PLY file of the C-alpha trace (Angstrom):
ply
format ascii 1.0
element vertex 84
property float x
property float y
property float z
element edge 83
property int vertex1
property int vertex2
end_header
88.90 101.37 95.60
87.43 104.57 96.97
88.75 108.08 97.38
89.02 107.36 101.13
91.17 104.28 100.39
93.46 106.43 98.25
93.64 109.16 100.88
94.35 106.68 103.67
97.06 104.97 101.63
98.68 108.27 100.63
98.81 109.37 104.29
100.46 106.12 105.36
102.92 106.28 102.46
103.84 109.85 103.44
104.65 108.70 106.98
106.86 105.92 105.67
108.65 107.84 102.92
109.37 110.81 105.21
111.36 108.47 107.41
109.26 109.35 110.45
107.98 105.80 110.77
109.48 102.81 108.98
108.12 100.24 111.38
106.97 96.78 110.41
103.58 97.73 111.81
103.20 100.63 109.36
104.40 98.49 106.44
101.80 95.86 107.43
99.08 98.51 107.52
100.06 99.73 104.05
100.18 96.14 102.80
96.67 95.47 104.11
95.19 98.41 102.21
97.12 97.55 99.06
95.97 93.91 99.15
92.37 94.78 99.93
91.78 97.74 97.64
94.36 98.04 94.89
94.78 94.63 93.23
93.86 96.07 89.83
96.66 98.64 89.78
99.72 98.22 87.53
102.06 98.72 90.52
100.28 96.12 92.68
102.55 93.14 92.03
105.88 94.89 92.65
104.56 96.78 95.66
102.86 93.85 97.36
105.97 91.70 96.88
108.24 94.37 98.36
105.89 94.93 101.30
105.88 91.19 102.01
109.68 91.12 101.95
110.24 94.28 104.00
112.02 94.26 107.33
113.19 97.32 109.28
116.35 95.35 110.10
116.90 94.28 106.51
119.76 92.12 105.42
120.40 90.65 101.98
117.23 88.54 102.25
114.82 91.41 102.86
113.78 94.69 101.26
115.33 97.76 102.88
113.43 100.82 104.04
115.05 102.92 101.31
114.07 100.44 98.59
110.49 100.22 99.84
110.32 103.99 100.18
111.33 104.38 96.52
108.58 101.94 95.46
105.99 103.66 97.64
106.87 106.99 96.01
105.99 105.40 92.67
102.64 104.34 94.13
101.99 107.81 95.57
102.80 109.42 92.23
100.45 107.00 90.42
97.61 107.81 92.84
98.34 111.54 93.02
100.54 112.72 90.14
101.31 115.96 92.01
102.84 114.14 95.00
106.58 113.89 95.51
0 1
1 2
2 3
3 4
4 5
5 6
6 7
7 8
8 9
9 10
10 11
11 12
12 13
13 14
14 15
15 16
16 17
17 18
18 19
19 20
20 21
21 22
22 23
23 24
24 25
25 26
26 27
27 28
28 29
29 30
30 31
31 32
32 33
33 34
34 35
35 36
36 37
37 38
38 39
39 40
40 41
41 42
42 43
43 44
44 45
45 46
46 47
47 48
48 49
49 50
50 51
51 52
52 53
53 54
54 55
55 56
56 57
57 58
58 59
59 60
60 61
61 62
62 63
63 64
64 65
65 66
66 67
67 68
68 69
69 70
70 71
71 72
72 73
73 74
74 75
75 76
76 77
77 78
78 79
79 80
80 81
81 82
82 83
């Protein structure tokens, strides 16, 4: 994990949590960085599971955008305690 990885992930999380972009494509991009660079983080397991189960057209079998957004805010706060 590098500072650039953290910065890249925080920027993608901000796009998702703002509601500007909750596409499957963005979730996949976030998932790729999480899987590649952040396996040693305490939030990895919950976050990677939710990303794998996310669908923008969620039903009872998938994670909703609001649920994933809440989890990603936890990740952002862990990486940058001053973030909201």
